[in-house]
C-alpha angles and dihedrals in degrees: 000000000000123000136195112205125197121186107213119246117167095237140115089239091060092048092049093048091055091045094051097042098044102040096116100030129118113179147107120290137185133201113218124201100214093199100053098018089231114144143193122212122208142151136228133198123226112307095009103096095091090051092050091045097052095037094054101037107026109024094029097222125135117038114042090207092056091044092055093046092049091049091050102040110016122113116254122229090261095047113114100184130093120300118266097212137051125201107210124189120200108211106186096118093041093055092045090052093049091049091050091050090051092050092049092050092051 
């Protein structure tokens, strides 16, 4: 299984990186609170990872559990320490699909 891991920094650079690297993905993701080791599991269809990412961790809409954890543990814009959350994408299905597409084309 392949994973993409994003440590959450409240910055435009972080948002743009997730947007650019997940544009064509459809897979399962989880949000890990690195302080408490609590996690939230979700899924996103093609083109929806950026939306899930910013809604959960920046705009705090969606899951009430994630919203409360982000309010309690997330880094503020002035915080200079390590990020408290990781956004992890599990890409097993994505890689399988890409491999099948490659085989079909050849």
